[in-house]
C-alpha positions in Angstrom: 1.8 -13.5 31.6 2.1 -17.1 32.6 5.7 -18.6 33.6 6.1 -20.4 30.2 5.2 -17.6 28.2 7.5 -15.7 30.4 10.4 -18.2 29.9 9.6 -17.9 26.1 9.9 -14.4 25.6 13.3 -14.2 28.2 14.7 -17.1 25.6 13.6 -15.1 22.4 15.2 -11.8 24.1 18.7 -13.5 25.1 18.9 -15.0 21.3 18.1 -11.8 20.1 20.6 -9.6 22.4 23.2 -11.9 21.9 23.0 -12.0 17.5 21.1 -8.7 16.7 24.6 -7.1 16.1 25.8 -10.0 13.9 22.8 -10.2 11.6 23.3 -6.6 11.4 27.0 -7.0 10.3 25.6 -9.7 7.6 22.8 -7.7 6.1 25.3 -4.8 6.2 27.6 -6.7 4.2 25.1 -7.1 1.3 23.1 -3.6 1.4 25.8 -1.6 2.3 23.5 0.4 4.1 23.2 0.5 7.9 20.4 1.8 8.1 18.5 -0.5 5.9 20.8 -3.2 7.7 19.1 -2.7 10.7 16.0 -2.4 9.4 16.3 -6.0 7.9 17.6 -7.5 11.1 14.5 -6.2 12.9 12.4 -7.6 10.6 14.1 -11.2 10.7 13.8 -10.8 14.1 10.3 -10.1 13.9 9.5 -12.9 11.7 11.2 -15.3 14.3 9.4 -14.1 16.9 6.3 -15.0 15.3 7.6 -18.5 14.7 9.0 -19.1 18.6 7.1 -21.7 19.5 8.3 -23.8 16.2 12.0 -22.4 16.5 13.1 -23.2 20.2 12.4 -27.2 18.3 15.4 -26.4 15.9 19.1 -27.6 16.5 20.0 -24.3 15.5 17.4 -21.3 15.5 19.7 -18.3 14.0 20.3 -20.7 11.0 16.9 -19.8 10.0 17.2 -16.4 11.4 20.2 -15.7 9.0 18.3 -17.5 5.4 15.4 -15.1 6.5 18.1 -12.3 6.7 19.6 -13.3 3.2 16.3 -13.4 1.6 14.8 -10.3 3.0 18.5 -8.7 1.9 18.5 -10.6 -1.5 15.3 -9.0 -2.3 15.8 -5.6 -0.9 18.6 -5.6 -3.0 17.6 -6.3 -6.3 14.4 -3.8 -6.2 17.3 -1.5 -5.6 19.1 -2.3 -8.7 16.1 -2.5 -10.7 15.0 1.1 -9.2 18.6 2.6 -9.5 18.9 1.4 -13.1 15.5 3.2 -14.2 16.9 6.1 -12.8 20.0 5.9 -14.7 17.4 5.5 -18.2 16.0 9.0 -16.9 19.5 10.5 -17.3 18.9 13.5 -14.7 21.1 16.6 -14.5 21.9 15.8 -11.3 22.0 12.6 -9.4 22.9 12.2 -5.5 26.2 11.0 -4.4 26.4 7.3 -3.9 26.3 5.9 -0.7 29.5 6.2 1.4 29.0 2.9 3.0 28.4 1.0 -0.6 31.2 2.7 -1.8 33.4 1.1 0.9 31.6 -2.4 0.9 32.1 -2.9 -3.0 36.0 -1.4 -3.1 37.0 -3.3 -0.1 35.2 -6.7 -1.8 37.0 -5.7 -4.6 40.5 -5.6 -3.4 40.1 -9.3 -1.8 41.6 -12.1 -3.7 39.1 -14.0 -5.9 39.1 -17.1 -3.6 38.5 -15.0 -0.3 35.8 -12.9 -1.9 33.8 -16.4 -3.3 34.6 -17.9 0.2 33.0 -14.8 2.2 30.0 -14.6 -0.2 29.2 -18.4 0.6 29.4 -19.2 3.5 28.6 -15.3 4.7 25.9 -14.1 2.0 24.8 -17.6 1.2 25.0 -19.2 4.6 26.6 -22.5 3.6 28.4 -24.6 5.7 32.5 -24.4 5.6 31.7 -27.9 4.3 29.0 -26.7 2.1 31.5 -23.6 0.4 34.2 -26.5 0.3 32.6 -29.1 -1.8 31.2 -25.8 -4.1 34.2 -24.5 -4.5 36.2 -28.1 -5.0 38.9 -27.2 -2.8 39.6 -28.8 1.3 38.1 -27.7 4.1 40.9 -26.3 5.7 41.9 -24.1 2.9 38.1 -22.1 3.0 39.2 -21.9 6.6 42.0 -20.3 5.8 40.2 -18.1 3.3 37.6 -16.9 5.2 39.6 -15.8 8.0 42.5 -13.9 6.0 39.4 -12.4 3.9 37.6 -11.5 7.0 40.7 -9.7 8.0 41.2 -8.0 5.1 38.0 -6.9 4.7 37.8 -5.4 8.2 41.1 -4.1 7.6 39.8 -2.2 4.2 36.3 -1.1 6.1 37.7 0.0 9.1 34.2 -0.9 10.6 33.7 -2.5 14.2 29.9 -3.3 14.4 29.5 -3.9 18.1 30.5 0.0 18.8 28.3 1.0 15.9 25.2 -0.9 16.1 22.8 0.1 19.0 20.9 -3.1 19.9 17.1 -1.7 20.0 15.0 -3.0 23.2 13.4 -6.5 22.3 9.5 -5.2 23.0 10.5 -3.0 20.1 11.0 -5.7 17.4 7.7 -8.1 19.4 5.4 -5.2 18.9 6.0 -5.1 15.2 5.7 -8.6 15.3 2.5 -8.3 17.1 1.4 -5.4 14.6 2.3 -8.1 11.4 0.0 -10.8 13.5 -2.9 -8.3 13.4 -2.7 -7.1 10.1 -2.2 -10.9 9.1 -5.4 -12.0 10.8 -7.7 -9.0 9.6 -6.4 -10.0 6.2 -8.1 -13.7 7.3 -11.1 -12.5 8.3 -11.9 -10.9 5.5 -10.9 -13.4 3.2 -13.1 -15.9 5.2 -16.1 -13.9 4.8 -15.9 -13.4 1.1 -15.3 -17.4 1.2 -18.5 -17.5 3.0 -20.3 -15.5 1.0 -19.2 -17.1 -1.7 -20.5 -20.1 -0.9 -23.8 -19.1 0.3 -24.3 -17.2 -3.4 -23.4 -20.1 -5.3 -25.6 -21.9 -3.2 -28.2 -20.0 -4.2 -27.6 -20.2 -8.0 -27.2 -24.0 -7.9 -30.6 -24.2 -6.7 -32.2 -22.1 -9.0 -30.3 -24.3 -12.0 -29.7 -28.2 -11.2 -28.1 -28.4 -14.5 -23.6 -28.9 -14.0 -22.4 -26.2 -15.8 -19.9 -26.8 -18.7 -16.4 -27.6 -18.2 -14.2 -24.5 -18.3 -10.4 -24.2 -18.5 -8.9 -23.3 -15.6 -7.8 -19.4 -16.3 -4.6 -18.1 -16.7 -3.0 -18.0 -13.0 -1.6 -14.6 -12.2 2.5 -15.2 -11.9 4.2 -14.0 -8.9 7.4 -12.9 -10.4 7.4 -10.3 -12.7 7.5 -10.6 -16.2 10.4 -8.2 -16.5 12.4 -9.6 -13.5 16.1 -9.0 -14.3 16.8 -12.4 -14.3 14.2 -13.6 -16.8 15.6 -10.1 -19.1 18.6 -11.3 -19.4 20.1 -12.4 -22.7 20.5 -16.2 -21.7 21.7 -17.2 -25.4 25.2 -15.3 -24.3 26.2 -14.8 -20.9 28.7 -15.9 -18.2 28.3 -18.2 -15.9 30.1 -18.5 -13.1 31.4 -22.1 -12.9 29.3 -25.8 -13.3 31.0 -27.9 -10.4 28.6 -31.1 -11.5 30.9 -30.6 -14.9 34.1 -29.9 -13.2 34.5 -26.3 -14.5 34.6 -23.7 -11.5 35.7 -20.6 -13.2 33.5 -18.4 -14.9 32.2 -20.3 -18.5 31.1 -17.6 -20.8 28.3 -19.4 -23.1 27.1 -18.4 -26.7 24.4 -19.1 -29.0 24.6 -21.5 -31.6 22.6 -20.3 -34.3 22.4 -23.8 -36.0 21.7 -25.4 -32.9 19.8 -22.8 -31.1 22.0 -24.0 -28.0 24.1 -21.6 -25.8 27.8 -23.9 -25.6 30.8 -23.3 -24.0 33.8 -25.6 -25.0 37.2 -25.9 -23.2 38.7 -26.4 -26.3 39.8 -30.0 -25.9 36.9 -32.1 -27.0 34.6 -30.9 -23.7 31.5 -29.1 -23.9 28.8 -27.8 -21.6 25.6 -26.5 -23.2 22.2 -25.6 -22.3 18.8 -24.3 -24.1 17.9 -20.9 -23.7 13.9 -21.5 -24.4 14.2 -24.9 -21.9 14.9 -22.6 -18.5 12.6 -22.0 -16.2 11.7 -19.3 -14.5 9.6 -18.9 -10.6 9.6 -17.9 -7.4 11.5 -20.9 -5.1 12.2 -18.9 -2.3 8.7 -17.1 -1.7 10.6 -13.6 -2.3 8.0 -12.3 -5.2 11.6 -12.7 -7.6 12.3 -15.0 -10.1 15.1 -18.0 -9.5 15.8 -19.9 -13.1 16.8 -23.6 -13.6 18.8 -24.1 -16.2 18.7 -27.7 -17.8 22.8 -28.1 -18.9 24.4 -31.2 -20.6 28.0 -32.3 -20.1 29.5 -34.0 -22.6 33.2 -35.2 -23.5 34.9 -34.5 -20.7 37.2 -37.3 -19.0 36.3 -39.1 -15.2 32.5 -39.9 -16.8 31.1 -36.7 -16.6 28.4 -36.7 -19.4 25.5 -36.2 -17.3 22.2 -34.0 -17.6 22.6 -31.5 -14.7 19.6 -28.8 -13.0 21.7 -25.7 -12.2 19.6 -23.2 -9.7 20.8 -19.7 -11.0 19.9 -16.3 -9.2 21.0 -12.6 -8.9 23.6 -11.5 -6.3 24.7 -8.1 -6.6 23.5 -8.2 -10.2 25.8 -11.0 -10.8 24.7 -14.3 -11.5 25.9 -17.0 -9.3 24.5 -21.0 -8.7 22.8 -21.6 -5.7 22.7 -25.4 -6.5 23.3 -28.2 -9.1 21.4 -31.3 -9.3 22.7 -34.7 -11.5 19.4 -35.5 -13.5 19.7 -39.8 -13.6 16.5 -39.8 -16.0 15.5 -38.3 -19.9 12.7 -35.1 -18.8 9.8 -34.4 -20.8 9.1 -30.7 -19.5 9.6 -29.1 -16.3 7.7 -26.0 -14.7 7.4 -23.8 -11.0 4.5 -23.5 -9.1 3.7 -22.3 -5.5 7.3 -22.5 -5.3 7.2 -26.2 -6.2 9.7 -27.4 -9.0 7.9 -30.1 -10.9 9.3 -32.4 -13.4 8.4 -34.8 -15.7 10.2 -37.6 -16.4 10.6 -39.9 -19.5 11.1 -43.7 -19.5 11.8 -43.4 -15.6 10.5 -46.9 -14.0 7.7 -46.9 -11.7 6.0 -43.5 -13.3 3.2 -43.6 -14.6 0.7 -41.2 -17.1 0.8 -37.8 -15.3 3.2 -39.2 -12.2 5.3 -35.8 -11.7 8.8 -35.5 -9.5 8.1 -32.4 -7.1 11.3 -30.6 -5.3 11.3 -27.6 -2.8 14.0 -25.0 -2.2 15.0 -25.7 1.4 17.9 -23.3 2.2 19.2 -23.4 -1.0 19.2 -27.2 -1.2 16.3 -29.1 -3.1 14.4 -31.7 -1.0 12.2 -34.4 -2.1 8.6 -33.3 -1.9 4.9 -35.4 -2.9 4.2 -34.6 -6.4 0.8 -36.2 -6.2 -0.6 -33.2 -3.3 -1.1 -31.3 -6.6 -1.2 -34.0 -9.5 -3.0 -36.6 -8.3 -2.4 -40.5 -9.5 -4.5 -40.8 -12.4 -6.7 -43.6 -12.7 -9.8 -42.4 -15.0 -9.6 -40.0 -18.0 -12.7 -37.8 -18.1 -13.6 -37.6 -22.6 -17.4 -36.7 -22.1 -17.1 -32.5 -22.5 -15.6 -33.4 -25.8 -18.0 -36.2 -26.7 -19.2 -34.8 -29.9 -15.8 -34.4 -31.0 -14.7 -38.1 -30.7 -14.6 -41.0 -33.5 -16.4 -43.6 -31.5 -19.6 -42.1 -29.8 -20.3 -44.1 -26.3 -22.9 -43.2 -23.2 -20.1 -44.0 -20.7 -16.7 -41.9 -21.2 -15.3 -42.1 -18.3 -12.2 -44.0 -19.2 -10.1 -46.0 -16.7 -5.9 -45.3 -16.7 -4.2 -48.5 -16.4 -0.9 -49.9 -16.6 -0.8 -50.3 -20.4 -2.9 -47.7 -20.9 -5.7 -49.3 -23.0 -8.9 -50.0 -21.8 -12.6 -51.1 -22.6 -15.6 -49.2 -21.2 -19.3 -49.1 -22.7 -18.5 -51.4 -25.7 -15.6 -49.3 -27.1 -12.1 -50.2 -26.4 -9.6 -46.4 -26.2 -5.9 -46.4 -26.5 -4.0 -43.3 -24.7 -0.6 -42.4 -25.1 1.9 -39.7 -26.4 1.4 -38.4 -29.9 5.4 -38.3 -31.0 8.1 -37.8 -28.8 6.7 -34.5 -27.0 5.8 -33.7 -23.3 2.5 -34.6 -21.7 2.2 -32.5 -19.3 2.7 -28.9 -21.5 2.3 -25.5 -20.6 1.0 -24.1 -24.0 1.6 -20.6 -22.6 0.0 -21.2 -19.2 3.2 -21.0 -17.2 3.4 -22.7 -14.2 -0.4 -24.8 -14.8 0.6 -27.4 -17.2 -2.2 -29.0 -19.4 -2.4 -33.1 -20.2 -2.0 -33.7 -24.1 -2.5 -37.1 -25.4 -3.6 -38.9 -28.2 -6.7 -40.6 -28.1 -7.5 -43.5 -30.4 -11.1 -45.7 -30.2 -12.9 -48.7 -32.1 -15.8 -50.4 -31.1 -15.5 -53.9 -29.6 -15.4 -56.3 -32.0 -13.5 -53.5 -35.0 -9.8 -54.3 -35.3 -8.6 -51.4 -36.6 -8.8 -48.3 -34.8 -10.9 -45.2 -36.1 -8.8 -41.8 -36.7 -7.0 -40.8 -33.6 -7.5 -37.4 -31.9 -5.1 -34.6 -30.1 -6.9 -34.1 -26.6 -6.2 -31.5 -24.4 -7.5 -32.2 -20.5 -7.4 -29.9 -17.6 -7.1 -30.3 -13.9 -10.7 -30.3 -12.6 -10.2 -30.6 -8.5 -8.8 -34.6 -8.7 -9.5 -35.6 -12.4 -8.2 -34.5 -15.6 -10.8 -33.8 -18.1 -10.9 -33.4 -21.6 -11.8 -29.4 -22.8 -10.5 -29.5 -26.7 -9.5 -31.5 -29.6 -7.6 -31.9 -32.6 -8.1 -33.7 -35.5 -4.0 -34.5 -37.0 -3.3 -34.0 -40.4 -3.2 -37.1 -42.0 -1.1 -39.9 -39.9 1.6 -37.2 -38.7 2.5 -37.1 -35.3 3.2 -34.2 -33.2 6.6 -33.3 -33.6 7.0 -30.4 -31.1 5.8 -28.1 -28.6 6.7 -24.4 -28.5 5.4 -22.1 -26.5 1.3 -22.0 -27.1 1.7 -24.2 -30.3 1.8 -27.4 -31.5 3.6 -28.8 -34.2 2.4 -32.5 -36.6 5.4 -33.8 -38.5 9.1 -33.6 -38.2 10.8 -31.0 -36.0 12.2 -28.9 -38.8 9.7 -29.8 -41.1 6.0 -29.4 -39.9 3.2 -30.3 -42.0 0.7 -28.1 -39.5 0.9 -26.0 -36.4 -2.0 -25.5 -34.0 -2.3 -22.4 -31.5 -4.1 -22.5 -28.5 -5.9 -19.6 -27.4 -7.0 -20.8 -24.0 -10.6 -21.9 -24.8 -9.7 -23.6 -28.5 -7.0 -24.4 -31.2 -7.3 -23.1 -34.4 -4.3 -23.7 -37.1 -2.4 -21.2 -38.3 -0.1 -23.5 -40.6 
C-alpha cells in the first residue's frame, strides 16, 4: 500500500467513524427500523468509498453521504409501503405485530407541533439548509432554528433513545470490503456488456458486407421505462388531491384540490378571487433522482392573487412516508409546448421564447432537490436540416434532393422545390404520442415547385431522431384545410379543441384514422 493510498484510507476511516452514528440516526428517523437504518448507513458509506477520490475535493463530503442516505431510505420506505399495501389486500387471518420502533417514531412525530415536525422533516430528511427551510416555510431563519431545537428535544424525550449508545459502528474495513465487492460485480457486468457489443459490431459488419443497400428507416422502439406504471405516485387520484402548499403562489398550508368536470382542471380557491389550478393530464412522471421510483412535475397556474402572483409554476412532487410533499418549485417565465423526462433529465419545449429555434429544448437535472440547467442539445441537437427522403412518395412535390435545410424563417429552397416547415395549428412540435420520454417531431410541411405561386396541399409529417438528425417516418394528409387542434395520448386531432373534424391514432409505425 502506497503512502497516498494509506492516507486516503485513513481519511475515509476518520469520516466514517465520526459520522456513522449520525447517519444511522438519520436513516432510523425515516425507516423506524434500527437494523434497516444501519444497513442503509453502511451502503451510503460504501458508495462514498467508491468515489472517495472525487469526494475529497468537496467542501462537505458528508452532505453527499446524507443525500445518498435520504435517497436510499426514501426508496426502501416506498417499497415497504407498496409491499404493505399488497399484504393488506390479501387480508390474512393473522398479521405480525408492527415493528415497535416504527410505532414509536410515528407516534413521536405526530405529537410534535406541525411547524416543528415540518422543520425537522425538511432539514434532517430532505437535507435542506436552515436558510432553505426558512425560504420553503416563509419564516425567518431564527424561527426555523427555534423549531428545530425544540422539535429535536421533544422527539428525543418522546423516543427516549440515545443513538450513540445503541449503535455500534462496524469496522471501516467491513464497509470497504462491501464497496470492493460491488466494484468487482460492476466491472464484471461492464466486461460482459463490452463483449456483447463487440460481438454485435462484428455481426453487423458481416451483414453489411453481405448487403450494401441501406435499410429502410424504422421508428425507434418504445423505450423500457425505469418507472413502474403502478408506481404509487402515478396511481394517485390527481384530480382530487391535497397538496402541501405552493410557496411561489404564496400559499404554505395544505390545499385540497377538486377536479372541475367542465375545465378538466383540478382547482383550489381561497374564496376571495384567488385560485391555483393544474390539469392532471399535463403532469409528467419520471425518475429524476435515480432511485427507480417516480417523481411528479406538476405545471401549476396561480391566478387572482395580490402582489403580482399571477404566474406559472413547475412544482416538483414526491412521496414521503406515504404523504405528498413538494421538493422544489420553479417559476416559468415562458409558455410551454411540451415537457417530458428522459434518463433523469427534465426537458421542456418552450413556445415563442427569444433565441429558441425549431427543436431547441431546455433541460434541467435534479441536484440535491434543486433543479440546475444542463445542455439539452447533448440529446436533442440543433436542427440544421430535415431528411424527408423516407416519405418521398407521400409528399406533394417530387424532388431528387429531400435533405431540406432549416433556417430561421423555416422556408428554404432545394432541388428546384421550395419548402415551408411549421407547426400545424397551436400544438407542440415535440410530441410523445404514447412513447413516454422519447418525443417525435411533428410538423406541417408545405411545398411548391420553384415558379409556382401557390403552395400545394400540406402534409403533417412525423419525424424520429436517428443519430443526430430528424428523419421522416410517417405522414398524414389533413382533411381539407383543417389544422391540428389537439394532441392527446397517441392521437392527433384536426379542427378546434372540442370540435374535431378528424382524429388519427399513431400505432408506433403508422397513422390510422379513427374518427
